[in-house]
C-alpha positions as CSV (number, residue, x, y, z in Angstrom):
1,M,54.5,66.0,88.9
2,R,53.9,63.0,91.2
3,A,50.9,62.3,93.5
4,I,51.1,60.5,96.9
5,I,47.8,59.3,98.3
6,L,47.6,58.4,102.0
7,A,45.2,55.5,102.3
8,A,46.5,53.3,105.1
9,G,44.2,54.1,108.0
10,I,41.5,51.9,109.6
11,G,38.8,54.6,109.8
12,N,37.5,53.6,113.2
13,R,35.1,56.5,113.4
14,I,33.2,55.4,110.3
15,A,33.4,51.6,110.9
16,A,29.7,51.4,111.7
17,A,28.8,52.5,108.1
18,H,31.8,51.2,106.2
19,S,34.1,48.3,107.1
20,G,36.8,48.7,104.4
21,P,39.3,51.4,103.6
22,K,37.7,54.8,103.3
23,A,39.3,55.2,99.8
24,L,36.8,52.6,98.6
25,L,33.7,54.5,99.7
26,R,31.4,54.8,96.7
27,F,29.5,57.8,95.6
28,A,27.3,57.6,92.5
29,G,28.8,54.3,91.7
30,R,32.5,55.4,91.8
31,T,34.9,54.9,94.7
32,L,36.9,57.8,96.1
33,L,40.0,56.1,94.8
34,E,38.6,55.9,91.2
35,R,37.7,59.6,91.4
36,H,41.3,60.5,92.6
37,L,42.8,58.6,89.7
38,E,40.5,60.2,87.1
39,I,41.1,63.7,88.3
40,L,44.9,63.3,88.6
41,R,45.2,61.7,85.2
42,A,43.0,64.4,83.7
43,M,45.6,66.8,85.0
44,G,48.4,64.8,83.3
45,I,49.6,63.2,86.6
46,D,50.3,59.5,85.9
47,D,53.0,58.9,88.5
48,I,50.8,57.9,91.5
49,V,51.8,56.2,94.7
50,I,49.4,55.0,97.3
51,G,50.3,54.4,100.9
52,T,48.3,51.4,102.1
53,G,47.9,49.4,105.3
54,F,44.4,48.4,106.4
55,R,42.9,45.8,104.0
56,D,45.4,46.8,101.3
57,D,44.3,43.7,99.2
58,D,41.0,45.5,98.7
59,I,42.7,48.5,97.3
60,A,44.8,46.3,95.0
61,L,41.7,44.6,93.8
62,E,40.0,48.0,93.0
63,L,43.1,49.0,91.1
64,R,42.9,45.8,89.0
65,R,39.2,46.5,88.4
66,L,40.1,50.0,87.2
67,G,42.9,48.7,85.0
68,A,45.3,51.1,86.9
69,S,48.3,48.9,86.6
70,G,50.8,51.7,86.7
71,V,49.8,52.9,90.2
72,R,52.3,51.8,92.9
73,L,51.4,50.6,96.4
74,V,53.6,51.1,99.4
75,H,52.5,49.1,102.5
76,N,52.8,50.5,106.0
77,P,52.7,47.6,108.4
78,L,52.2,50.0,111.3
79,F,49.0,51.3,109.8
80,R,47.3,51.3,113.2
81,E,49.6,54.1,114.3
82,G,49.3,57.7,113.2
83,S,49.5,58.8,109.6
84,V,53.0,60.3,110.1
85,V,54.2,56.6,110.0
86,T,52.5,56.2,106.6
87,L,54.2,59.4,105.4
88,W,57.5,58.1,106.6
89,S,57.0,54.8,104.8
90,L,56.5,56.8,101.6
91,A,59.8,58.7,102.0
92,E,61.4,57.3,98.9
93,A,58.4,58.1,96.7
94,V,58.0,61.6,98.3
95,T,61.7,62.5,97.7
96,A,62.1,60.9,94.3
97,G,62.6,64.3,92.7
98,G,60.4,67.0,91.2
99,D,57.1,68.4,92.4
100,V,54.8,66.2,94.5
101,L,51.2,66.3,95.7
102,V,50.4,64.7,99.0
103,M,46.7,63.9,99.4
104,D,44.4,62.4,101.9
105,A,42.4,59.5,100.4
106,D,39.1,60.1,102.2
107,V,38.0,63.3,100.5
108,L,35.2,63.8,98.0
109,Y,36.1,66.9,96.1
110,D,35.7,69.0,93.0
111,R,38.5,68.6,90.4
112,R,39.0,72.4,90.3
113,M,40.8,72.1,93.7
114,I,43.5,70.0,92.0
115,E,43.6,72.4,89.1
116,R,44.3,75.3,91.4
117,L,46.9,73.4,93.4
118,V,48.8,72.3,90.2
119,A,48.5,75.8,88.7
120,S,49.4,77.7,91.9
121,R,52.3,80.2,91.8
122,H,53.3,78.8,95.1
123,A,55.8,76.0,94.7
124,N,54.9,74.8,98.2
125,C,51.2,75.2,98.8
126,L,48.2,74.3,101.1
127,L,44.5,74.5,100.1
128,M,42.3,76.5,102.5
129,D,38.5,76.8,102.7
130,R,37.3,79.8,104.7
131,G,33.7,78.6,104.7
132,F,34.1,75.9,107.3
133,V,32.1,75.2,110.4
134,P,34.1,76.1,113.5
135,G,34.8,73.4,115.9
136,D,37.5,71.0,117.3
137,E,37.5,68.7,114.3
138,P,38.8,70.8,111.4
139,V,42.5,71.2,110.9
140,K,42.8,74.9,110.6
141,I,45.2,77.1,108.6
142,C,45.8,80.5,110.2
143,L,47.3,83.5,108.5
144,A,48.8,86.7,109.8
145,G,49.0,88.8,106.6
146,N,50.2,86.3,104.0
147,R,52.2,84.1,106.4
148,I,51.0,80.8,107.9
149,V,51.2,81.1,111.6
150,E,49.4,78.0,112.7
151,F,48.3,74.7,111.2
152,R,46.4,72.6,113.7
153,K,43.0,71.7,115.1
154,K,43.5,73.8,118.2
155,V,44.5,77.4,117.6
156,E,46.1,79.6,120.3
157,V,47.9,82.3,118.2
158,A,46.8,85.6,116.9
159,H,45.7,85.6,113.2
160,D,43.9,87.6,110.6
161,T,42.4,84.8,108.5
162,V,41.5,81.2,109.2
163,G,40.2,78.4,107.1
164,E,40.0,74.6,107.1
165,S,42.8,72.5,105.4
166,V,41.4,70.4,102.6
167,G,44.2,67.8,103.2
168,F,45.9,68.3,99.8
169,F,49.4,69.8,99.6
170,R,52.0,70.6,97.0
171,F,55.7,70.6,97.6
172,D,58.7,71.3,95.3
173,E,61.7,69.0,95.5
174,A,63.3,70.9,98.5
175,G,59.9,71.0,100.3
176,A,59.4,67.3,99.8
177,R,62.8,66.5,101.4
178,A,62.0,68.9,104.2
179,L,58.7,67.2,104.8
180,I,60.3,63.8,105.3
181,E,63.0,65.3,107.6
182,A,60.1,66.9,109.6
183,A,58.6,63.4,109.9
184,R,61.8,61.8,111.1
185,P,61.8,62.9,114.8
186,Y,58.2,61.6,115.2
187,V,59.1,58.1,113.9
188,E,62.6,57.8,115.4
189,G,61.4,59.4,118.7
190,G,58.6,57.0,119.1
191,R,55.8,59.5,118.6
192,L,54.1,57.2,116.2
193,A,50.5,58.2,117.0
194,A,51.0,61.7,115.5
195,P,49.1,62.7,112.3
196,H,51.2,63.6,109.3
197,E,49.8,67.2,109.6
198,E,52.1,67.7,112.6
199,A,55.2,67.1,110.4
200,I,53.8,69.6,107.9
201,R,53.1,72.1,110.7
202,D,56.6,71.9,111.9
203,M,58.2,72.5,108.5
204,V,55.7,75.3,107.6
205,L,56.2,77.2,110.8
206,A,60.0,76.8,110.6
207,A,60.2,78.0,107.0
208,A,61.2,81.5,105.9
209,P,58.5,83.9,104.9
210,G,57.3,83.3,101.4
211,V,58.3,79.6,101.2
212,F,54.8,78.4,101.8
213,G,51.6,79.8,100.2
214,V,47.9,79.2,100.3
215,E,45.3,78.7,97.6
216,D,41.8,79.7,98.7
217,V,39.2,77.2,97.5
218,T,36.3,78.7,99.4
219,G,33.0,77.9,97.7
220,L,34.2,74.7,95.9
221,P,32.4,71.6,97.1
222,W,34.3,69.0,99.1
223,L,34.1,67.0,102.3
224,E,36.5,64.8,104.3
225,I,34.7,61.6,105.2
226,D,35.3,60.8,108.8
227,F,31.9,59.8,110.3
228,P,28.8,57.9,109.2
229,D,26.9,61.2,108.9
230,D,29.6,62.5,106.5
231,V,28.5,59.9,103.9
232,A,25.0,61.3,103.9
233,R,26.3,64.9,103.8
234,A,28.6,64.1,100.9
235,E,25.8,62.5,98.9
236,R,23.3,65.3,99.7
237,D,25.5,68.5,99.7
238,V,28.7,67.7,97.8
239,L,28.0,65.2,95.0
240,P,25.4,67.2,93.2
241,R,27.7,70.3,93.0
242,L,30.8,68.5,91.7
243,V,32.3,69.5,88.3
244,D,33.7,66.2,87.0
């Protein structure tokens, strides 16, 4: 299994509190990137590729500090655009064969989330937390029965269950190829501002029933770091509850 970490963005919304890549935010003395690598390697995942852009020299320096010489970096020169462009720049790594995890870099999370994703019976899988705070910011996964019927911040379809996407995904070889093909019309059509979740949404909603599944991680501590207040929330509410 291979892991792809998306870490190219500027993080404009958190710039007042942190000027570098969000993957280098520190919690209890360890960067988010360091935590990613430790958790993945504890799961036996050593094939790790990071999509970089903004201040990628800082990420390379952190990898040298960690002695993570085997981690590959892929630079996205259009990192000021949407994350779908970073996903597209990683096409070769995503489709290199076998199962692949695609992960946002800016998440502080419990290792049990990755354990559930890796052990899932679903070859193509999304992580969902039903204990989220409703609002416009969370990317929502909506289910009707066992089928995913929406995957977006704004929901306008009938559904039985809704939860927030953690930002971590698992794809088998066919799913990985389908993901890159779903990203193609955004990049080639000039819709470069789109987030990579839009490509995932397109492929999930177009798939036959049963192709994509969900693992419920409600109750496990995690937080996506987008705003300055999130740093304080992560330190106060998430960090003390992590199982490392």
